[in-house]
PyMOL Python script that loads the backbone (N, CA, C, O; Angstrom):
from pymol import cmd

cmd.read_pdbstr("""\
ATOM      1  N   UNK A   1     214.111  89.296 179.667  1.00  0.00           N
ATOM      2  CA  UNK A   1     214.693  88.202 180.260  1.00  0.00           C
ATOM      3  C   UNK A   1     213.643  87.406 181.207  1.00  0.00           C
ATOM      4  O   UNK A   1     213.219  87.947 182.228  1.00  0.00           O
ATOM      5  N   UNK A   2     213.307  86.311 180.892  1.00  0.00           N
ATOM      6  CA  UNK A   2     212.442  85.611 181.794  1.00  0.00           C
ATOM      7  C   UNK A   2     213.230  85.041 183.036  1.00  0.00           C
ATOM      8  O   UNK A   2     214.392  84.659 182.896  1.00  0.00           O
ATOM      9  N   UNK A   3     212.648  84.992 184.134  1.00  0.00           N
ATOM     10  CA  UNK A   3     213.195  84.231 185.405  1.00  0.00           C
ATOM     11  C   UNK A   3     212.371  83.097 185.964  1.00  0.00           C
ATOM     12  O   UNK A   3     211.179  83.265 186.222  1.00  0.00           O
ATOM     13  N   UNK A   4     212.893  82.121 186.126  1.00  0.00           N
ATOM     14  CA  UNK A   4     212.398  80.775 186.787  1.00  0.00           C
ATOM     15  C   UNK A   4     212.963  80.747 188.253  1.00  0.00           C
ATOM     16  O   UNK A   4     214.187  80.817 188.366  1.00  0.00           O
ATOM     17  N   UNK A   5     212.279  80.664 189.265  1.00  0.00           N
ATOM     18  CA  UNK A   5     212.676  80.372 190.613  1.00  0.00           C
ATOM     19  C   UNK A   5     212.341  78.903 190.901  1.00  0.00           C
ATOM     20  O   UNK A   5     211.196  78.471 190.766  1.00  0.00           O
ATOM     21  N   UNK A   6     213.374  78.150 191.303  1.00  0.00           N
ATOM     22  CA  UNK A   6     213.383  76.858 191.537  1.00  0.00           C
ATOM     23  C   UNK A   6     214.072  76.707 193.095  1.00  0.00           C
ATOM     24  O   UNK A   6     215.153  77.217 193.388  1.00  0.00           O
ATOM     25  N   UNK A   7     213.242  75.916 194.024  1.00  0.00           N
ATOM     26  CA  UNK A   7     213.838  75.563 195.329  1.00  0.00           C
ATOM     27  C   UNK A   7     214.599  74.278 195.141  1.00  0.00           C
ATOM     28  O   UNK A   7     214.229  73.332 194.446  1.00  0.00           O
ATOM     29  N   UNK A   8     215.667  74.355 195.819  1.00  0.00           N
ATOM     30  CA  UNK A   8     216.543  73.046 195.851  1.00  0.00           C
ATOM     31  C   UNK A   8     217.189  72.797 197.092  1.00  0.00           C
ATOM     32  O   UNK A   8     217.067  73.624 197.995  1.00  0.00           O
ATOM     33  N   UNK A   9     217.926  71.665 197.271  1.00  0.00           N
ATOM     34  CA  UNK A   9     218.753  71.402 198.363  1.00  0.00           C
ATOM     35  C   UNK A   9     220.007  70.783 197.896  1.00  0.00           C
ATOM     36  O   UNK A   9     220.128  70.135 196.857  1.00  0.00           O
ATOM     37  N   UNK A  10     221.044  71.073 198.866  1.00  0.00           N
ATOM     38  CA  UNK A  10     222.507  70.627 198.460  1.00  0.00           C
ATOM     39  C   UNK A  10     222.451  69.159 199.048  1.00  0.00           C
ATOM     40  O   UNK A  10     221.984  68.944 200.166  1.00  0.00           O
ATOM     41  N   UNK A  11     222.984  68.098 198.183  1.00  0.00           N
ATOM     42  CA  UNK A  11     223.151  66.705 198.591  1.00  0.00           C
ATOM     43  C   UNK A  11     224.523  66.345 198.185  1.00  0.00           C
ATOM     44  O   UNK A  11     224.773  66.577 197.002  1.00  0.00           O
ATOM     45  N   UNK A  12     225.340  65.903 198.795  1.00  0.00           N
ATOM     46  CA  UNK A  12     226.735  65.259 198.392  1.00  0.00           C
ATOM     47  C   UNK A  12     227.348  66.363 197.496  1.00  0.00           C
ATOM     48  O   UNK A  12     227.942  66.036 196.469  1.00  0.00           O
ATOM     49  N   UNK A  13     227.213  67.734 197.877  1.00  0.00           N
ATOM     50  CA  UNK A  13     228.144  68.719 197.222  1.00  0.00           C
ATOM     51  C   UNK A  13     227.492  69.029 195.818  1.00  0.00           C
ATOM     52  O   UNK A  13     228.134  69.662 194.980  1.00  0.00           O
ATOM     53  N   UNK A  14     226.169  68.563 195.560  1.00  0.00           N
ATOM     54  CA  UNK A  14     225.443  68.911 194.267  1.00  0.00           C
ATOM     55  C   UNK A  14     224.009  69.591 194.678  1.00  0.00           C
ATOM     56  O   UNK A  14     223.357  69.191 195.643  1.00  0.00           O
ATOM     57  N   UNK A  15     223.617  70.620 193.867  1.00  0.00           N
ATOM     58  CA  UNK A  15     222.522  71.148 193.956  1.00  0.00           C
ATOM     59  C   UNK A  15     221.399  70.382 193.324  1.00  0.00           C
ATOM     60  O   UNK A  15     221.452  70.137 192.119  1.00  0.00           O
ATOM     61  N   UNK A  16     220.318  69.962 194.108  1.00  0.00           N
ATOM     62  CA  UNK A  16     219.262  69.050 193.625  1.00  0.00           C
ATOM     63  C   UNK A  16     217.934  69.815 193.859  1.00  0.00           C
ATOM     64  O   UNK A  16     217.496  70.044 194.987  1.00  0.00           O
ATOM     65  N   UNK A  17     217.280  70.221 192.621  1.00  0.00           N
ATOM     66  CA  UNK A  17     216.067  70.862 192.706  1.00  0.00           C
ATOM     67  C   UNK A  17     215.008  70.004 193.391  1.00  0.00           C
ATOM     68  O   UNK A  17     215.052  68.778 193.295  1.00  0.00           O
ATOM     69  N   UNK A  18     214.038  70.646 194.096  1.00  0.00           N
ATOM     70  CA  UNK A  18     212.963  69.817 194.744  1.00  0.00           C
ATOM     71  C   UNK A  18     212.029  69.447 193.600  1.00  0.00           C
ATOM     72  O   UNK A  18     211.540  68.317 193.606  1.00  0.00           O
ATOM     73  N   UNK A  19     211.756  70.242 192.680  1.00  0.00           N
ATOM     74  CA  UNK A  19     210.762  69.892 191.537  1.00  0.00           C
ATOM     75  C   UNK A  19     211.631  69.251 190.443  1.00  0.00           C
ATOM     76  O   UNK A  19     212.834  69.496 190.349  1.00  0.00           O
ATOM     77  N   UNK A  20     210.955  68.399 189.602  1.00  0.00           N
ATOM     78  CA  UNK A  20     211.442  68.165 188.401  1.00  0.00           C
ATOM     79  C   UNK A  20     211.546  69.154 187.382  1.00  0.00           C
ATOM     80  O   UNK A  20     210.567  69.566 186.760  1.00  0.00           O
ATOM     81  N   UNK A  21     212.931  69.614 187.163  1.00  0.00           N
ATOM     82  CA  UNK A  21     213.131  70.652 186.175  1.00  0.00           C
ATOM     83  C   UNK A  21     214.172  70.323 185.064  1.00  0.00           C
ATOM     84  O   UNK A  21     215.309  70.021 185.428  1.00  0.00           O
ATOM     85  N   UNK A  22     213.877  70.356 183.769  1.00  0.00           N
ATOM     86  CA  UNK A  22     214.613  70.043 182.900  1.00  0.00           C
ATOM     87  C   UNK A  22     215.257  71.293 182.236  1.00  0.00           C
ATOM     88  O   UNK A  22     214.518  72.160 181.769  1.00  0.00           O
ATOM     89  N   UNK A  23     216.559  71.411 182.179  1.00  0.00           N
ATOM     90  CA  UNK A  23     217.160  72.552 181.643  1.00  0.00           C
ATOM     91  C   UNK A  23     218.219  72.046 180.625  1.00  0.00           C
ATOM     92  O   UNK A  23     218.882  71.024 180.807  1.00  0.00           O
ATOM     93  N   UNK A  24     218.325  72.918 179.449  1.00  0.00           N
ATOM     94  CA  UNK A  24     219.286  72.461 178.372  1.00  0.00           C
ATOM     95  C   UNK A  24     220.850  72.383 178.907  1.00  0.00           C
ATOM     96  O   UNK A  24     221.132  73.074 179.886  1.00  0.00           O
ATOM     97  N   UNK A  25     221.657  71.741 178.430  1.00  0.00           N
ATOM     98  CA  UNK A  25     223.078  71.705 178.901  1.00  0.00           C
ATOM     99  C   UNK A  25     223.595  73.100 178.800  1.00  0.00           C
ATOM    100  O   UNK A  25     223.167  73.880 177.949  1.00  0.00           O
ATOM    101  N   UNK A  26     224.526  73.420 179.681  1.00  0.00           N
ATOM    102  CA  UNK A  26     225.271  74.629 179.542  1.00  0.00           C
ATOM    103  C   UNK A  26     224.331  75.968 179.766  1.00  0.00           C
ATOM    104  O   UNK A  26     224.721  77.085 179.426  1.00  0.00           O
ATOM    105  N   UNK A  27     223.127  75.739 180.340  1.00  0.00           N
ATOM    106  CA  UNK A  27     222.172  76.740 180.759  1.00  0.00           C
ATOM    107  C   UNK A  27     222.844  77.653 181.945  1.00  0.00           C
ATOM    108  O   UNK A  27     223.245  77.046 182.938  1.00  0.00           O
ATOM    109  N   UNK A  28     222.980  78.983 181.899  1.00  0.00           N
ATOM    110  CA  UNK A  28     223.580  79.773 182.814  1.00  0.00           C
ATOM    111  C   UNK A  28     222.512  79.974 183.968  1.00  0.00           C
ATOM    112  O   UNK A  28     221.432  80.485 183.670  1.00  0.00           O
ATOM    113  N   UNK A  29     222.758  79.612 185.205  1.00  0.00           N
ATOM    114  CA  UNK A  29     222.124  79.779 186.275  1.00  0.00           C
ATOM    115  C   UNK A  29     222.717  80.519 187.292  1.00  0.00           C
ATOM    116  O   UNK A  29     223.942  80.633 187.335  1.00  0.00           O
ATOM    117  N   UNK A  30     221.808  81.161 188.315  1.00  0.00           N
ATOM    118  CA  UNK A  30     222.270  81.989 189.454  1.00  0.00           C
ATOM    119  C   UNK A  30     221.805  81.374 190.687  1.00  0.00           C
ATOM    120  O   UNK A  30     220.621  81.038 190.715  1.00  0.00           O
ATOM    121  N   UNK A  31     222.520  81.172 191.697  1.00  0.00           N
ATOM    122  CA  UNK A  31     222.257  80.631 192.875  1.00  0.00           C
ATOM    123  C   UNK A  31     222.085  81.613 194.026  1.00  0.00           C
ATOM    124  O   UNK A  31     223.028  82.354 194.304  1.00  0.00           O
ATOM    125  N   UNK A  32     220.962  81.670 194.705  1.00  0.00           N
ATOM    126  CA  UNK A  32     220.813  82.598 195.831  1.00  0.00           C
ATOM    127  C   UNK A  32     220.691  81.755 197.065  1.00  0.00           C
ATOM    128  O   UNK A  32     219.805  80.900 197.067  1.00  0.00           O
ATOM    129  N   UNK A  33     221.381  81.869 198.000  1.00  0.00           N
ATOM    130  CA  UNK A  33     221.374  81.049 199.188  1.00  0.00           C
ATOM    131  C   UNK A  33     220.866  81.958 200.392  1.00  0.00           C
ATOM    132  O   UNK A  33     221.568  82.896 200.771  1.00  0.00           O
ATOM    133  N   UNK A  34     219.762  81.703 200.931  1.00  0.00           N
ATOM    134  CA  UNK A  34     219.133  82.403 201.997  1.00  0.00           C
ATOM    135  C   UNK A  34     219.558  81.870 203.453  1.00  0.00           C
ATOM    136  O   UNK A  34     219.821  80.679 203.621  1.00  0.00           O
ATOM    137  N   UNK A  35     219.607  82.737 204.417  1.00  0.00           N
ATOM    138  CA  UNK A  35     219.829  82.399 205.813  1.00  0.00           C
ATOM    139  C   UNK A  35     221.118  81.330 206.004  1.00  0.00           C
ATOM    140  O   UNK A  35     221.008  80.340 206.727  1.00  0.00           O
ATOM    141  N   UNK A  36     222.179  81.606 205.372  1.00  0.00           N
ATOM    142  CA  UNK A  36     223.277  80.818 205.534  1.00  0.00           C
ATOM    143  C   UNK A  36     224.433  81.803 205.725  1.00  0.00           C
ATOM    144  O   UNK A  36     224.650  82.699 204.910  1.00  0.00           O
ATOM    145  N   UNK A  37     225.210  81.600 206.886  1.00  0.00           N
ATOM    146  CA  UNK A  37     226.253  82.430 207.190  1.00  0.00           C
ATOM    147  C   UNK A  37     227.598  81.743 206.399  1.00  0.00           C
ATOM    148  O   UNK A  37     227.864  80.572 206.670  1.00  0.00           O
ATOM    149  N   UNK A  38     228.359  82.410 205.514  1.00  0.00           N
ATOM    150  CA  UNK A  38     229.552  81.775 204.972  1.00  0.00           C
ATOM    151  C   UNK A  38     230.580  81.862 206.085  1.00  0.00           C
ATOM    152  O   UNK A  38     230.717  82.814 206.852  1.00  0.00           O
ATOM    153  N   UNK A  39     231.335  80.657 206.066  1.00  0.00           N
ATOM    154  CA  UNK A  39     232.439  80.375 206.896  1.00  0.00           C
ATOM    155  C   UNK A  39     233.635  81.037 206.420  1.00  0.00           C
ATOM    156  O   UNK A  39     234.038  80.598 205.343  1.00  0.00           O
ATOM    157  N   UNK A  40     234.315  81.979 206.937  1.00  0.00           N
ATOM    158  CA  UNK A  40     235.567  82.578 206.239  1.00  0.00           C
ATOM    159  C   UNK A  40     236.600  81.424 206.272  1.00  0.00           C
ATOM    160  O   UNK A  40     236.693  80.567 207.151  1.00  0.00           O
ATOM    161  N   UNK A  41     237.408  81.561 205.089  1.00  0.00           N
ATOM    162  CA  UNK A  41     238.337  80.599 204.759  1.00  0.00           C
ATOM    163  C   UNK A  41     239.613  81.318 205.185  1.00  0.00           C
ATOM    164  O   UNK A  41     239.707  82.545 205.211  1.00  0.00           O
ATOM    165  N   UNK A  42     240.696  80.379 205.554  1.00  0.00           N
ATOM    166  CA  UNK A  42     242.045  81.178 205.877  1.00  0.00           C
ATOM    167  C   UNK A  42     242.875  81.176 204.577  1.00  0.00           C
ATOM    168  O   UNK A  42     242.845  80.247 203.770  1.00  0.00           O
ATOM    169  N   UNK A  43     243.541  82.176 204.455  1.00  0.00           N
ATOM    170  CA  UNK A  43     244.467  82.559 203.344  1.00  0.00           C
ATOM    171  C   UNK A  43     245.774  82.442 203.803  1.00  0.00           C
ATOM    172  O   UNK A  43     246.115  82.976 204.859  1.00  0.00           O
ATOM    173  N   UNK A  44     246.588  81.755 203.070  1.00  0.00           N
ATOM    174  CA  UNK A  44     248.092  81.888 203.349  1.00  0.00           C
ATOM    175  C   UNK A  44     248.843  82.579 202.302  1.00  0.00           C
ATOM    176  O   UNK A  44     249.055  82.118 201.180  1.00  0.00           O
ATOM    177  N   UNK A  45     249.226  83.701 202.736  1.00  0.00           N
ATOM    178  CA  UNK A  45     249.888  84.764 201.856  1.00  0.00           C
ATOM    179  C   UNK A  45     251.343  84.670 201.737  1.00  0.00           C
ATOM    180  O   UNK A  45     252.007  84.623 202.773  1.00  0.00           O
ATOM    181  N   UNK A  46     251.914  84.637 200.595  1.00  0.00           N
ATOM    182  CA  UNK A  46     253.437  84.531 200.431  1.00  0.00           C
ATOM    183  C   UNK A  46     253.984  85.823 200.868  1.00  0.00           C
ATOM    184  O   UNK A  46     253.256  86.805 201.019  1.00  0.00           O
ATOM    185  N   UNK A  47     255.286  85.842 201.079  1.00  0.00           N
ATOM    186  CA  UNK A  47     256.069  87.038 201.416  1.00  0.00           C
ATOM    187  C   UNK A  47     255.970  87.998 200.201  1.00  0.00           C
ATOM    188  O   UNK A  47     255.934  87.424 199.113  1.00  0.00           O
ATOM    189  N   UNK A  48     255.923  89.302 200.183  1.00  0.00           N
ATOM    190  CA  UNK A  48     255.882  90.184 199.192  1.00  0.00           C
ATOM    191  C   UNK A  48     256.806  91.378 199.751  1.00  0.00           C
ATOM    192  O   UNK A  48     256.735  91.919 200.854  1.00  0.00           O
ATOM    193  N   UNK A  49     257.693  91.643 198.689  1.00  0.00           N
ATOM    194  CA  UNK A  49     258.758  92.608 199.059  1.00  0.00           C
ATOM    195  C   UNK A  49     258.366  93.940 198.433  1.00  0.00           C
ATOM    196  O   UNK A  49     257.896  94.046 197.300  1.00  0.00           O
ATOM    197  N   UNK A  50     258.614  95.015 199.326  1.00  0.00           N
ATOM    198  CA  UNK A  50     258.297  96.324 198.910  1.00  0.00           C
ATOM    199  C   UNK A  50     258.896  96.712 197.624  1.00  0.00           C
ATOM    200  O   UNK A  50     258.229  97.250 196.739  1.00  0.00           O
ATOM    201  N   UNK A  51     260.284  96.415 197.501  1.00  0.00           N
ATOM    202  CA  UNK A  51     261.133  96.710 196.472  1.00  0.00           C
ATOM    203  C   UNK A  51     261.744  95.551 195.832  1.00  0.00           C
ATOM    204  O   UNK A  51     262.946  95.367 196.023  1.00  0.00           O
ATOM    205  N   UNK A  52     261.124  94.793 195.143  1.00  0.00           N
ATOM    206  CA  UNK A  52     261.471  93.377 194.441  1.00  0.00           C
ATOM    207  C   UNK A  52     262.769  93.282 193.781  1.00  0.00           C
ATOM    208  O   UNK A  52     263.313  92.189 193.618  1.00  0.00           O
ATOM    209  N   UNK A  53     263.329  94.467 193.363  1.00  0.00           N
ATOM    210  CA  UNK A  53     264.600  94.387 192.740  1.00  0.00           C
ATOM    211  C   UNK A  53     265.672  94.205 193.770  1.00  0.00           C
ATOM    212  O   UNK A  53     266.851  94.114 193.424  1.00  0.00           O
TER     213      UNK A  53
END
""", "prot")
cmd.dss("prot")
cmd.show_as("cartoon", "prot")
cmd.util.cbc("prot")
cmd.orient("prot")
């Protein structure tokens, strides 16, 4: 498996490569995000019964 590393930036919610990169449609890509802390999201859980019957 060959690996291509491309630097990019997020603009208006989309990832934009800094260099001109042409990839075929439906190409599988992996995004690695360095030096960013993820903001925890709040979860609203519904009630769950121990014995649902």
